[in-house]
N, C-alpha and C positions, 0 to 999 in steps of 0.2 A: 504216391509218383515211388517206386522205387529206386534207391540211389545207383548210378551206375558205379560201382570198384571200378576204378582204372590204375592200372600197371604202367612204368615209366621206363624205359628201355633206356639209360644215357639222360645224363644229368650236367652236362655241360652248358654254354653259351646259349642254347635254345631250350633250355631247362624254363626259361620261363613261359614257358608256353604252359609246363606242369603247372607252376603257379595260377593259372589261368584257366585250368580245369580242374582245378581244388576249387570246390564249391561244397565246402559240406554244409547237407541243411538245406542245401540248392540242387538237387538234383545230382551231383557226381563229386568223388570226395578222390584222391590218392591214395590209396595204401599199403602197394606197396614198388619200392624203386630198384632196379639194377644196373650196379656202377662201379666198374673195378675199378677207378684211382679211391683210394681210401679215403683222399681230402673232399672228395666233391660226396663220394655218398655220407659222409660225417655231415656237408653242409646239408643234402637232402634228406638228415634222419633228422634236423634240427627245424631244417624250411616243412617238414609233415608228420607232425607230430602225432604218435600212433601206426603211422606206416612201418610195415617192417623193409627191410634193406637186403640188398646182396651184391656179391661181388660177380656173377653171374648172372646171364639174362633168363637160364631155361626153371627156373623158378618162379620168375613170375609167370612163364608163359603157362607150364604145369601145373600151378595152382587155380582149384577148381572156384573160387572165393574171386573170379577179376572178370570183368564181365567187357574189357574195351581194354587194349594200349596204346603206347605213344610210343613211336618206334627217334627218339632224337638225339641220336647215337652220328660216329660219323658217315661222311655221303658212303663211304665204298661200303658199308654193311647194310645202309638200307634193304635191299632185295632180298640179301639172305634173307635177315629178320624180321622184315616181312612177310616172305614165305612161309620161317617157322607159326607165326603167332596166326596165319592161314585157316595154316594145318593143323593147329590148334584148337582152331575155332573161335578164334577172337576176332572179335570187329576190331581194324588196324589201322593207325593214322601215322602214316610213314613222313616225313620232314621232305622237305622237298631237298637235291635234284630225289626222281625215284630213286635213282644210280647212276653209278658211273660210267655203267655201261649197256647200251641198246639192248645186249642179248639176256642181261640179267634183267631191267625193264619188262623184257617179253613173258619172260619164267613165272616175274612178280602174278602179274597180268593173267596167266594160264592157272595159275594156282587157283587166283581170287574167281576167276568163271570154273572151275572145278570140284571148288570145296564149295562154293556158293557162300563165302563168309565175306564179311562187309568191306569193301575196302578204300581209304579215304585218304588226299594227298594235300598236305599244305600249301599248296600255292597263296598263303594269305593275301598276295596283291590283287587278288580278283574281288575283293575285300573292302582293299582301301579305296577310300571315298573318290583319290582323283582319278584313280580309273572309270569307277562306275559311273563317275560322270563325262569321261570323254567316250565312253561307251558309249552313253545315252544319248550322247549331242551326233553321234553318226549314226545311229538307232535311227534320230528323227530325221535325218536326212540335210543338216546343218552343213554340210559339206557335197552334199552328193556323193554318189558313190567311191567310195576308197579305194585309191590306187598306190600310195605308196606312204610310209610309213621310214622316219629316220626317227632315233630312238637314240642319247647320249645320254652315260653313266658317269657320273666324278662322283669317284669313291673318296673321299678324304680321308677317311681312316682306312684306308685299307692297308698301310703299314702296320697300323696297329691289331686288325683282326683277321686277316690272311695272310702275313708270313711271319708269324712268330707262335704259331703253332703246325698241326697238323695241314691246314688247309693250303701251306705252300708247299707241298710235296704230291705229285700227280698220282704217288701210288692209293692215296684218297684223295683224290678230288679229279683227276684225268687234267683238269684246265679249271680255271676260274669262269671259262665260257657254260661251266657245267656249274660248281656252285653257285657265283655269282651271279652269271647271264642266265640262268634258267626263269629265274624271275620275268625280268625282261622280252625273254624269247617267249616265254607265254601267255604274258601280258599281249605282244605284238600279234603270235596268233590270233589271240580273239576282237584285238579291235581290228584287226583285216581278214576277219569271218576266214580264214584259210591255214593252212602248214606250208612250213617248209618243205621245199622240193629239190632245190639245189641253193649250196653255199660256197661261199670264195674270201677265205679270213687270212688276215696278216696278224703279227704280234712278235713281239718280243719282251726280253723281265731286262726293261735298262733302266733301272734306279735300285732297287734292295739287291740285286745278284752280285753287283760290284761292295754292296756293303758289306765288310771283313767280319762284322761286330753282330757274333753267331753266342749262343749256350753251347755248351757242351749238349751229345746226345744224352738226355735223359733227363737232363736238367730242367726245372722245372719253369714258367715264366715266371716274372719278375712281378713284385705286388703293382708296382705301376705299368705295368703290359700295356694298357690305355688307358689315355685320360682327353679329357678334350681339350684343353687348350696348350697340351706340351706338345715334346715329339717333332718342330717341326723346325725347319722345313724336313722333308722325305731323308731323307742324308745323316742327319743327326739321329737316326732312329738308334739304338741299340737293341741288344738280345734278342735277337732277329732267329728264328727255327734253325735251326744246324743244316738241314737239306733244306734249300727253295730252285725247286726245280719244273713252276711254272710262271709261268708270261704275268707282267703287273701293265702290262696297254697292248690291246685289240680292238682292231675293227673287224666286221664281218658284212659283205654284203648277200643279200638271200634273196630268191626268187619261191614267192608263193604256189601252189598247184593255181590258185584263181587267177595266176596272173601281176596279182601286188608284187613290186618292190619291192627292199629292206633293206634299213641299216641298220646298224646295229657299235657303238662306241661306249671302250670300256676302261678307264684309267683309274689308277691304283694311288696315283702322286698328286692328287688335286688338291688347292686348298679348302674346297668346297664340297658337300656332297649332299645330292641331289638326284633326281631322275629331271630327264627335261623329252620329253615327244611332244612328234611335230610328225599330222597326220593330215596328206595330201589329198582330197579328193576332186571330183571334175566340176565339183561347184564350189570350192573354198578350201581355206584349210584350217584349223588349231592347233596349237600350241601351251602347254602351261607353264607355268613360270612359280616355280616353285611347285614342292609335290604332297605338301601337308598341308592342313583343314587352315585357312583363312586365304591361301594360295589362290591363281587365277589363272584359268583357261579362258585363253580370248581366239576367236573364231574372227576373218578376217572372209567376206563370205558377197558381199556388196558390188563392187568394183575395183578394178583394177588402179592401179598406181605406185608411187612411186615407196618407201620407208616412212611406214606411217606407226608411230606406238600406240598411238588407240585403236583396238579394234573396231569390227560393224557391231560387236556384242559380246560383252564379257561372264565371267561366270564366277563365282565364288565356290572353293572348295569347301564342303560342309566338314566339322567332326563328325566321327563315324557313332553310329546310335552304341558301336560297344568302346571299352576303353583301354586303356593300357598300348603293347607296342605299334608301330606302321601304322598312326593315325586311328588307332582304334580296331586294326583290321583283325589283328590274335583274338581278341573277344569273337568277333564273331565270324571266324574260322573254326574255335572250339566252338561255338551254339551250335554252328550247322554240322559238325563230328558229332557232337552229341546226339543233337534231332537224327540224325543219318543213322546210328547205333537202338536209335531206341525203334526209329518208322521207316528206315531204308527210303528211299526213291532217287532220285536228280539230285543233283548237287550243285555249285555254280564250280569247283573244281571240279576236275575231269583226271582221271586217271592214263587215260588216253592222250587227252593233251599234256598232261606231266612227260608220259613216257616221249611224242615230238618233241618237248624243249628239248630231253637229252639226247634224242637224236640229234634234232641240227645242231647243239652245242657241242657234240663227238663230233659230225663230219666237219664241225668250223673247226675243232683242233686239230683234228688230223689233216685241212687243209694249211691252216698258217703253220703246220710243223715240217710243212711236204712244198715250201717254197707260197703257198698262196693258192694249190692248185686247184679248181675246182671239183666237188665235192657232191653226190647226188647223196639223198636223205633218205632212210631204209621209212617208207609208208607203215603204216599203222597194218594189223591181219584187220581185212575188216571186219571179219566175224566177232571180231575181240570188240572191234571197236564198236560194234553194232548192241552187243554185249553191253555194256557202261551206257551206252549212250542212251540207253532203256532203263537202266536207274541200278544193273545189274541184277536182275528180277531173270530167277531160272524158263530159260527156255525148254520147251516142248518140243 
């Protein structure tokens, strides 16, 4: 089996995925990295001995010896760089969210179809054991037909990860209902078996906006910008991004096309970090307690009662077959991408679903910035949806 030669665009926080894809002697190797920041570029050169590094992305996309590309750059560049990779004939992995504007997502999907070049989206939570366990229980009928889904996301390290760099700026993210919630909106859609049709949201910049301790424009992040034990409580954060204009708490109500009602809440100043899903059907409910390996998904479906902590059935979240981030999901994600590059076919991640997570996030962000006015979510183009659901096979 010939080794796939991988080009990487961007070596920031999600550069960890490049490490997962670097498997010299085992089917794939990172051979080129484009990164404009000289410090990050030097780090990439050290991490991938023998790989060439560039300040610009065109050198990677135009190289004839690159077989596939990972786009790991800031969110607002995803669709444009993804389109350029497709036009260069390079199968491309685009990190989530697909972009920060629905129109750019649609342009990316259209380019993939027009060129016939393979497009893959990095929604790694579809490979997380807790999500797959819940989806399996739903498919088995453990709670009957899904009627409502509630998601709470406690972002304990929000002040470190999202308010000290470009993530804090609308021009780069639109809002954290795209950057952060794209994961959960996609999972919510997957568990409920439908996409959002209407949304209504409220949100505020409650904590970090009042913090005056900002870096000067152009000043790099401090070496201790992220620690597990420090920077608590949130008001003690220092060296925040010079510009902060995204919300740090948000609440979203959704009506899906199949009638399911859903709710999503996100908070970036909690002391704990995890996601809680409650899925209620017409014959029971399930809920996860913890979201990593060894956590528990509990099902109540046998009888009515008052509060009882012991469920009718409990299931332990397994360790993923892969290793690395997100409970091993990152490895499984890259496994699927490399297989897709070689063989094509259907995948557990979906460019159309990724587009719909962006569409719902954009509509919700517009709603919360307009006093909670309900918004209709732009549906996908049916022909494009059919193309991707069919495994990106050319149609006659």
